[in-house]
C-alpha positions in Angstrom: 0.0 0.0 0.0 1.4 3.4 -0.9 2.0 6.1 1.7 -0.8 8.2 0.2 -3.2 5.3 0.4 -2.2 4.6 4.0 -2.8 8.3 4.9 -6.2 8.2 3.3 -7.1 5.1 5.2 -5.9 6.6 8.5 -7.8 9.8 7.8 -4.9 12.1 8.6 -3.2 14.4 6.2 0.5 13.7 5.5 3.1 15.7 7.5 4.8 18.3 5.3 8.0 20.3 5.8 6.1 23.5 6.7 5.7 25.1 10.1 2.6 24.0 12.0 1.1 27.2 13.4 -0.7 25.5 16.2 2.5 24.5 17.9 5.4 26.7 19.3 8.8 27.2 17.7 11.8 27.3 20.0 15.1 29.1 19.4 17.2 25.9 19.3 16.9 22.2 19.2 18.5 22.0 22.7 15.6 24.1 24.0 13.1 21.5 22.6 15.0 18.7 24.2 15.0 20.5 27.5 11.3 21.1 27.1 10.6 17.5 26.3 12.7 16.3 29.3 10.8 18.6 31.6 7.6 17.0 30.5 8.7 13.4 31.3 7.0 11.1 31.7 4.9 11.7 28.6 1.6 10.2 29.5 -0.6 10.9 26.5 -0.6 10.8 22.7 -1.5 14.5 22.7 1.6 15.4 24.8 3.8 13.4 22.5 2.4 15.0 19.4 2.8 18.5 20.8 6.4 17.9 21.6 7.1 16.3 18.2 5.5 19.2 16.4 7.5 21.7 18.5 10.6 19.9 17.4 9.4 19.9 13.8 8.8 23.7 13.8 12.1 24.3 15.6 14.1 22.1 13.2 12.6 23.9 10.2 13.6 27.2 11.8 17.2 26.0 12.4 17.6 24.6 8.9 16.3 27.8 7.5 19.1 29.9 9.0 
């Protein structure tokens, strides 16, 4: 099954390399790691998703420098 077909089956749009406005962007990847560590243990899927999207936004920012 192709990635597109898997995405359509799961009902979620594919993740693209663009900032996700709903989530914060931090100044460095180390800040994101510190933020993630301060939230341990991660107890929900929503918490994990929020941290991953914060990393995603911050990584895009760092790569764009």
